[in-house]
N, C-alpha and C positions, 0 to 999 in steps of 0.2 A: 840276604836271603839264605845264608848258610844254615841258619836255624830252621828254616822251612825245609831245606833239603835233608836235614837230620830227622824230620818227621816227628813221630811221637816221642823220640828220645829228647827232644828239646822242650817238651811241655813243662818240665820242672822249672827251667830257666824262664820260660815265658810267663809262667804263673807268678814268679817273682817280679818280672818286669811290669806286670799288670798292677802291682802295688806301689810302683815307683812314684815319687813326688812329681817327677817331670812328665807333663802331659805328652810330650813328643815321644818319650820312651813307651808310655802306655799305648799311644796310637800305633807305633811301629810294632809293638808286641801283638796288638789286635790285628793289624794288617798281616802279620806273619801267620797268626793262627788261621786266618782265612785261607791260607795256602796249604794247611796241614789237614788233609781230609781223613780224620779219624773220629770215632765217636767221642773220644776223650776231649776233643776240641770244643764241642758244643757247650759244656758247662763253663769253660773259660770265656767263650764268646758271650755267653749270657751274663757272666760277671762283668765283662766290658760294657755290655748294654746298660748296666746300672752305674757306670762311671759318672762322676759329677760333670765331666766336660762333654759338651754336645758332639764335638768332632770324634771323640772316642766312641760314643754311643752310635753315631752314624756309621763308623767303620765296622762296628760289631754287627749292625743290621746288614751291611753289605756282606760280611763274612757268613752270616746265617743264610743269606740268599744263595751264596755259593755252595753251601753245605746243608741242604734242606734236612731238617730233623724235626719231626712233629712234636718232640718234647719241648721245643722252644716256642710253640704256638701261644701259650698263655702270656709270656713276656712280650712277644711281638704284638699281640692283640692290645695289651696295655700301652705299648708304644704308639699305637694308632691315635691315642688321645694326647700325645706329647704337644706341648706348646711350640716346640721346634718342629715346624711343618716339614722340613727336609727329613728329619728322623722319622716322622709319621709316614712320609712317602716311601722311604727306604724299608720301613717295617712292612708296609703294604707289598712292596716288591718281593720281600722275603716270603711273605705268606702266599703270594702268587706262585713262587717256586715250590712251595709245599704242595700245591695243587689241591686235589679233592680232599686231602686230610684236613685242610684248613677251613673248608666250606661251612661246617656247622658253627664254628666259632665266629666266622665272618657274618653269617646270617644273624646270629645272636647280637652282634654289634649293631647291625642295621636296624634291628627291631627294638633295641633297648638303650642305645647310647646317644650322645649328643652329636651335633652336626659335623664337626671336623673329623671325628673318628668314623662316623657313618659314611662320609664321602670316600675316605680311603678304603673302607670295607666294600662299598659298592664298586669302586674301581677294581679292586682285587677280584671280586666275584665276577665282574664282567670279563676280566682277562682269563680267569680259570675256565669259565664256560660250563660249569657243572649244572645239570638240569634241576637239581634240588633248589637252586637259587631262583628259579623262574617266578614263583609266587611273590617273593620279596621284591624282585626287580619290577614286576608289573605294578605293585603297590607304589613303588618309587615314582612311576610315571605320573601319578596324581599329585605329587608334591609341587610346591612353588619354587623349585630350584632348577635352573637351566642346566647346571653342571651335573647335578644328580640325575636328572632326566637323560642327559647325554650318555653318561656311563651306563645307566640301566638300559637305554636303547641299544647301545653298542653290545652289551652282554646278551640281550635278547636276540639281536640280529645274528650274533655269532652262533647262538644255539638254534637258529632257524625259526625263532618265534617272531614273526613279523606281524605287521598290522594287517587286518583283514577288513576290507571295506565292502559293504553290501547295502542294497536298497531295501528298506524295511517294507 
């Protein structure tokens, strides 16, 4: 962790480590980048998010969660569709950390993508609790997916939008 303690001065070295043939070196470089909270770290974490090895990608998503930067939103949105469901979950967690900045992109995923990405987007919208997501979450309640309904219900409840029962 001496490289992390050196801060932005270590970025040149870490950039080289991200290109190493050894996956362990790339993973540790990515893990170290997660500890260096500078704007210059984000492009390197995004580079690691494109690594061929899933564990490096996962580590990059965790790093982006620790250093929210809305410039990373498009790549994390793309990661919601990853076949590696852990990566998709970690990308969702990073988008949750971005908060309201990620809401429009997450709504777009719910409205226009396939099921696995939609699930992570609904989970993220639920955790963020931004009222712009209310119409989308209400629509989710009509779908035939218990898990989607669960997350939509959690988000609506968090925002104070509960069920109202009345006698007609």
